[in-house]
Structure formats: C-alpha cells, structure tokens
C-alpha positions in Angstrom: 77.0 59.9 107.1 80.2 58.1 106.0 82.4 61.0 105.2 86.0 61.1 104.0 88.2 64.0 104.4 91.5 64.1 102.2 94.0 66.5 103.8 94.8 66.7 107.6 95.9 70.3 107.6 93.8 73.1 109.2 91.0 72.8 107.1 90.6 69.1 107.3 91.3 69.0 111.2 88.8 71.9 111.9 86.2 70.5 109.7 86.8 67.2 111.4 86.4 68.8 114.7 83.1 70.3 113.7 81.4 67.2 112.5 82.7 64.9 115.0 80.0 66.9 117.2 77.4 65.3 115.0 78.7 61.7 115.4 79.3 61.1 111.8 81.4 58.3 110.5 84.5 60.1 109.4 87.8 58.7 107.9 90.7 61.3 107.6 93.5 60.7 104.9 96.9 62.3 104.7 100.6 61.4 103.8 102.0 63.1 106.9 102.0 60.4 109.8 102.9 62.8 112.4 99.9 65.1 111.4 97.5 62.0 111.6 98.9 61.1 114.9 98.3 64.4 116.4 94.5 64.5 114.9 94.0 60.8 116.2 95.0 62.2 119.8 92.5 64.9 119.5 89.5 63.3 117.9 87.8 60.1 117.8 87.8 59.6 114.0 89.4 56.8 111.8 92.8 57.9 109.9 94.5 56.5 107.2 98.1 57.0 106.0 98.6 57.2 102.2 97.7 59.4 99.3 94.0 60.3 98.5 94.5 59.6 94.8 95.2 56.0 95.3 92.5 53.6 94.4 93.6 51.3 97.1 93.5 54.2 100.0 90.2 55.1 98.9 89.0 51.6 98.8 90.3 51.0 102.4 88.3 54.1 103.4 85.2 52.4 102.0 84.7 55.2 99.1 82.0 53.0 97.6 79.8 53.8 100.9 80.9 57.4 101.1 78.1 60.0 101.3 80.6 63.0 101.1 84.2 63.0 99.9 85.8 66.4 101.0 89.2 66.9 99.1 91.2 69.9 101.3 94.8 69.0 101.0 97.1 72.2 100.1 97.5 70.9 96.4 94.7 71.8 93.9 95.8 69.0 91.7 95.3 66.3 94.4 92.1 67.6 95.4 90.5 67.7 91.9 91.9 64.2 91.0 90.8 62.7 94.4 87.3 64.0 93.8 87.0 62.8 90.2 88.5 59.3 91.3 86.2 59.3 94.4 83.1 60.0 92.3 84.0 57.2 89.8 84.4 54.6 92.7 81.2 55.4 94.4 81.1 58.7 96.3 77.7 60.4 96.3 78.9 63.9 96.7 82.3 65.6 96.3 83.9 68.7 97.2 87.5 70.1 96.2 89.3 72.8 97.6 91.0 74.9 94.9 93.3 78.0 94.7 93.1 78.8 91.0 90.1 81.0 90.8 89.5 80.8 87.3 87.4 77.4 88.2 85.0 79.7 90.0 84.7 82.6 87.6 84.5 80.6 84.5 82.3 77.7 85.7 80.5 77.7 82.3 83.8 77.1 80.3 84.8 73.9 82.2 81.8 72.2 83.8 83.8 70.3 86.5 80.6 68.5 87.7 80.4 66.2 84.6 84.0 65.2 85.6 82.9 64.2 89.2 83.5 67.3 90.9 80.1 68.5 92.5 81.4 71.6 94.3 84.5 73.8 94.5 85.7 75.6 97.4 88.3 78.4 97.7 89.5 79.7 101.1 91.1 82.8 99.4 87.3 83.8 97.8 85.6 83.0 101.2 88.2 85.2 103.1 87.4 88.1 100.8 83.9 87.5 101.1 84.2 87.5 104.8 86.4 90.9 104.6 83.6 92.5 102.4 80.8 91.7 105.3 83.3 93.0 107.9 83.3 96.3 106.1 79.8 97.2 106.7 80.5 99.1 109.9 83.7 100.1 111.9 82.3 98.5 115.0 81.9 95.0 113.5 84.5 92.5 114.7 82.7 89.3 113.5 79.7 88.2 111.2 78.0 85.1 110.2 74.8 85.2 108.3 72.0 82.6 108.3 69.9 82.1 105.1 71.4 85.4 103.4 70.9 87.8 106.1 67.6 86.7 107.6 69.2 86.5 110.8 72.8 87.3 111.4 75.5 86.7 114.1 77.6 89.9 115.0 80.3 90.7 117.5 81.4 94.2 118.7 83.7 95.4 121.4 82.2 97.4 124.2 84.3 100.6 125.1 84.1 102.9 127.9 81.0 105.1 127.4 79.0 102.9 125.3 75.3 102.5 125.9 75.6 98.9 126.9 78.4 99.4 129.5 77.5 98.2 133.0 74.1 97.1 132.1 72.8 93.8 132.9 71.1 91.7 130.2 67.7 92.5 131.7 68.3 96.1 131.5 69.2 96.1 128.0 65.7 95.3 127.0 64.9 99.1 127.2 67.3 99.4 124.4 65.5 96.6 122.4 62.1 97.8 122.4 61.5 95.9 119.1 63.0 92.7 120.4 64.9 92.3 117.2 68.2 91.0 118.7 69.5 88.7 121.3 72.8 88.7 123.4 73.9 85.3 122.8 77.6 85.3 124.3 80.2 87.4 125.8 84.0 86.9 125.8 85.7 88.4 128.8 89.5 87.7 129.6 89.6 84.8 127.1 86.6 83.3 129.0 83.3 82.5 127.2 80.2 83.5 129.1 76.8 82.4 128.0 74.6 85.1 129.9 71.6 85.2 131.7 69.4 88.1 132.6 71.7 89.1 135.6 74.8 88.9 133.5 76.2 92.6 133.6 78.2 93.8 130.6 81.5 95.6 131.2 84.0 97.7 129.1 86.2 95.7 127.2 83.7 92.9 126.8 83.5 91.4 123.3 79.7 90.8 123.0 78.0 88.6 120.1 74.4 89.2 119.1 72.0 87.0 116.8 69.8 89.9 115.2 67.3 90.4 112.5 68.2 93.0 109.8 66.8 95.9 111.7 68.4 94.8 115.0 71.9 94.6 113.5 71.4 98.3 112.7 70.4 98.8 116.3 73.3 97.4 117.8 75.6 99.6 115.9 73.8 102.6 117.4 75.0 101.4 120.9 78.6 102.4 120.1 79.4 105.8 121.6 82.2 106.4 118.9 80.5 106.6 115.5 82.9 105.5 112.7 81.0 107.1 109.8 81.0 105.7 106.3 84.2 103.8 105.3 85.4 104.9 102.0 89.3 104.5 101.6 90.8 101.1 101.9 94.5 100.1 102.0 95.3 96.4 101.3 98.6 95.1 102.3 99.7 92.0 100.1 99.1 90.9 96.5 98.2 87.5 97.8 95.1 85.6 96.3 93.2 86.7 99.3 94.3 90.3 98.6 93.7 90.2 94.8 90.2 88.7 95.3 89.4 91.1 98.1 90.4 94.0 96.1 88.1 92.8 93.0 85.2 92.3 95.2 85.4 95.8 96.9 86.8 98.1 94.1 83.2 99.2 93.0 82.4 100.6 96.4 85.7 101.6 97.9 88.7 103.5 96.9 91.5 101.2 97.4 95.3 101.2 97.5 97.2 97.9 97.5 100.6 97.6 98.7 103.0 95.0 97.7 106.9 94.5 98.4 107.5 92.5 95.1 108.3 95.0 92.4 107.5 92.6 89.4 104.4 91.5 91.0 103.5 95.2 91.3 103.6 95.6 87.6 101.3 92.4 86.9 98.8 93.4 89.5 98.5 97.1 87.9 97.7 95.3 84.7 95.1 93.0 86.5 93.7 95.6 88.7 93.0 98.8 86.6 90.7 100.5 89.1 93.2 100.0 92.1 96.4 102.0 93.0 99.3 99.6 93.3 102.0 100.6 95.4 105.5 99.0 95.6 106.7 99.1 99.1 106.5 97.6 102.5 103.8 98.7 104.9 106.1 98.5 108.0 107.6 101.8 106.4 106.1 104.6 108.4 107.2 107.3 105.7 105.7 105.3 103.0 102.4 105.0 105.0 102.4 108.7 105.5 103.4 109.5 101.8 100.5 107.4 100.4 98.0 109.3 102.9 97.5 106.7 105.6 95.6 109.6 107.8 92.9 109.4 105.2 92.7 105.3 105.2 89.6 104.0 106.7 90.3 100.4 106.7 93.5 98.6 106.6 93.7 95.2 105.6 96.7 93.0 105.9 96.7 89.9 104.0 100.2 88.9 103.3 101.3 85.2 103.8 103.3 86.2 107.3 100.8 86.4 110.3 103.2 88.6 112.3 103.7 91.0 109.3 100.1 91.3 109.2 99.4 91.9 112.9 102.3 94.7 113.2 101.3 96.3 110.1 97.9 96.8 111.6 99.1 98.0 114.8 101.0 100.6 112.9 98.1 101.7 110.8 96.1 101.7 114.1 98.6 104.1 115.6 98.6 106.3 112.6 94.7 106.9 113.1 93.1 104.1 111.0 89.6 103.4 112.0 89.4 99.7 111.4 91.9 96.9 111.0 91.8 93.5 109.8 94.7 91.0 109.8 94.7 87.5 108.2 96.6 85.0 110.5 97.6 81.2 110.0 98.0 80.5 113.9 94.4 80.0 115.2 95.9 80.7 118.9 96.2 84.4 118.0 92.5 84.8 118.2 92.5 84.6 121.8 95.0 87.7 121.8 93.1 89.9 119.6 91.1 92.0 122.1 94.5 92.4 124.0 97.0 93.3 120.9 94.8 95.9 119.5 93.8 94.5 116.1 90.0 94.9 115.5 89.5 91.8 113.6 91.6 88.5 112.8 90.4 86.2 110.2 91.8 82.6 109.1 91.0 81.7 105.6 91.3 77.7 106.5 88.8 78.1 109.3 86.3 80.1 107.3 86.6 77.4 104.7 85.9 74.7 107.2 82.9 76.5 108.4 81.5 76.8 105.0 82.1 73.2 104.0 80.3 72.1 107.4 77.3 73.4 105.8 77.1 70.9 103.1 76.5 68.2 105.8 73.0 67.3 106.6 72.3 64.8 109.5 69.2 64.6 111.4 67.8 68.0 112.1 71.2 69.7 112.3 71.4 72.0 109.2 74.7 73.9 109.9 77.4 74.2 112.7 80.1 77.1 112.8 82.5 78.1 115.4 83.4 81.4 116.6 86.8 82.5 116.6 88.0 82.8 120.3 85.0 81.4 121.7 84.4 78.1 123.4 80.9 77.5 121.7 79.3 76.8 118.5 76.4 78.1 116.5 74.1 75.4 115.6 70.9 75.6 113.2 68.3 72.8 113.8 65.1 72.1 111.8 61.7 71.5 113.8 60.7 68.1 112.4 57.4 66.8 111.8 57.3 64.6 114.9 59.0 67.1 117.1 57.7 67.3 120.7 58.6 70.9 120.8 56.0 72.0 118.6 53.4 74.5 120.0 55.3 74.8 123.4 56.4 78.1 124.8 60.1 77.7 124.9 60.0 78.9 128.5 58.8 75.8 129.3 61.4 73.8 127.6 64.4 72.6 129.7 67.5 73.6 127.8 71.1 73.0 129.0 72.4 75.7 130.9 74.9 77.0 128.7 72.7 77.5 125.7 70.8 80.3 124.4 68.1 80.2 121.6 69.2 83.3 119.5 66.6 83.1 116.9 64.2 81.2 114.5 64.0 81.4 110.6 60.2 80.7 109.6 59.7 80.9 105.8 61.3 84.0 104.4 61.7 85.8 107.7 64.0 85.7 111.0 62.8 86.3 114.4 64.5 87.3 117.7 62.4 85.4 120.3 61.4 85.6 123.7 59.9 83.1 126.3 56.5 83.1 124.8 57.6 82.0 121.3 56.2 78.7 120.3 58.0 76.5 117.7 56.3 75.5 114.5 57.1 72.6 112.0 60.0 73.3 109.6 61.2 76.3 111.8 64.9 76.7 111.6 66.2 77.3 115.1 69.6 79.3 115.6 71.3 78.0 119.0 74.5 79.1 120.6 76.0 76.3 122.7 79.3 76.0 124.7 81.0 72.7 123.4 80.2 70.9 126.4 76.4 71.3 125.8 76.4 70.4 122.0 75.4 66.7 122.7 72.6 67.4 125.0 71.1 70.3 122.9 71.2 68.2 120.0 69.2 65.3 121.6 66.5 67.8 122.4 65.9 68.7 118.7 66.5 65.2 117.5 
C-alpha cells in the first residue's frame, strides 16, 4: 500500500514504525525539518518537508496513488483540511485526528464523509476507552482486545504469594485445565522474555496472557490479594481525556474530579452533572484526606503534565488506593512503571497509533499493535485459501524462536490453542513476536 502520514509527532512516528514492519510504501510529511531528520534516521521511509494542506506537497507525495492518507498533526484544522484536499486529489481512504469530540458525538449533524473525511480518530476518546477497560479488575495493568473480546491480551504483575510464583510454564498447566489462556510474554527487569515450557515465573514479573473470556477471569483468580469490586474513582485533571473518561464511567462508578483551575471547575460542574467537581491540587495531602482518599478504589491522573500524574498516583498509592493509572507523554517512562510503583501508565498518542494501524490491510496481516514496555508486537494474520499451513498440527510448523501463537479466532469464537491444533482457511491467528522475528513470521503466514 502507498500510505501518506501527515504529522511526524509521536502518533505519526509510532504509526510509521508499526507499518514499516509490513513493508508499505510510506511517505511522512511535516513542517519540522529536525523532526523529519530524526524519523529518517530511525526508519527507512520517505519524508517531505512542507505543509500537508499544500497541493504541491501532496502531489509530490503522489497523493493520486495513495491507498490511505492519515492526518495526525497536532492541529485539528490541518488534519481535516488535509483529508478533504487529499480525497479530492485521489486518496482512496482518509483518516483525520481530531480534538473536538462533538465530531464524534454528533456524527449525524455533520457527515464529514461527504466532505472527504472517511474516518475520525480522537486520542482522548481512545484513552478514555482504554481506562474503562483497565477498570475491570484491580490486577489488570494492560489490555488489548481482538474482535471485541473474543480473545484478549492482558497483563498482570506477579506478587509474592500469587499462585503463579515460582512455577514453570509447564507447571502452570494444572492451573489451566480448560486451556483457555496462553502465557505469551514476560517482562523482567526491563527485558522481554518469550517463554518456553521451562521458563519459570518469578515474583515481580510482569506477565502477559492471551485468553478467551473465561480464561481472563481465571487469570484474575491467580492473584493472592483480591481487590474486590471497584466503586469509587478520583480523576485528576479536567483535560479532554479526563472529561471523556468521566462521561464514559459515570453510569457505573461514583466519581470525584479534581481540577486546579477554579474557572474551569465551574464549567465542568455544569457539564458533568453526575460528578463531584473539586477545586484543588491533588498533590495536597490534606485535600485528599478531606475528600476521602481512603475510600477511593482507583486514582486516575490525566493532567497535561506527566510528572504531576506520576507523583500524584504515588501519593494516592501511599494513601491506600488500590489501583492507579497515570497518563504520560514520554514513552520512556513505560520501562520504569514496575519500579516506580504506578500500576498502569498510558499514552494516548501510542493508543491512537495502534488503533489507526488496524485500518491497514496488506496480505494476511489484519492488525499489529505494540505493548507498552515490551520489545515485541502482537500481530493478527488470516489463513488464506492457498496457505500451506492448513490442516497441519502447529507442533509440526517451524515458527521462529521468539514467537508464540497466542490463539485463533474462528467464526464467532476465540480459541487458546495447543500443539495438536490445526489451522483452517479464514482462521485469524494471534501471534506475539519479538521485533527481530516479525519479518520471518510474516513470511510463514504469507
């Protein structure tokens, strides 16, 4: 596919990095020369310096031959304009990043598809949706769903006393009699381990599973410390992410939202009628105590400052909060999440890039997504009509060393599979692979 990405920020860069694995013809456009040089040094893609709303620049990028135009600059107006112009000049499909959620909530009022914008993407809305999924259990640190939950990738921290501690993967079979989950990866001391049967799970490991719906529930039972149901939430920051999360969660949870801007508090109080809006700074311990921090189950920090979010979560944890979620801008923080004590770190730009990558279809790769902190990707392949893998037990297929077949979606059901499983035509196969093995595994499923 010929793909043009307008915007070389974190969303554009991460997206280009994901798609580069699939050997697409990618052109990245941006007005920042230094940023383009950085990208060019990291990735083998074409770059063009200029404004993506320029006819000349788009034609230079061969817009007339473009299969997908992805507009993810920080400016909503630039993204919408680029998509409209690009569609007029011949782009087959366009995607625009937006910040105004009215475009999502009131689609019927303004049908942007008639103007050339095929799809809209909001990092804030996706981050709020990610937060909603993470609230399923206190133990859950990561989540990624395939086909609306037919299979899920989830992550948990293994604490001392947990059922998994000191077991090898082979020994965990007794905890999984229904074979409804697969242990796909382990993060230990910032190192990614794609495990085999002899790999032992240790305390403080971050373990990733690919599981069927019942398997997800089974994984949570391995935790020695049961968190119980989550009822009371505190959100720090009246950002777009904070507002969107509050709206999505208000029907199920009791929410308090803390915002330091007094004028903004009054506006939020009018907009969020079912939510208690508090004026103050969450770094104020006395304020937290006055607002009943000891009764809060989840603390979610989504201000525009990464350090404020992390420190506030640590403070909340010290006050006894069961689960903390911090939004960060710097992706380097993800490698520190286990050490610094925050349960889950999220980055709305990476979430958006992973989501957009699902729009790309080339060969048998249906989707590709990164996992925060892991030197690995999760890929979804489809078994084609002429595949040589059909009706062969997977134990007899030579997969690369650093890959694991996590599961298969067949029709309307997800399966966690073992060595005697046989692929069928149209099966969608979930694979976790270290970055170095992606090219080789892609060839096997091609």
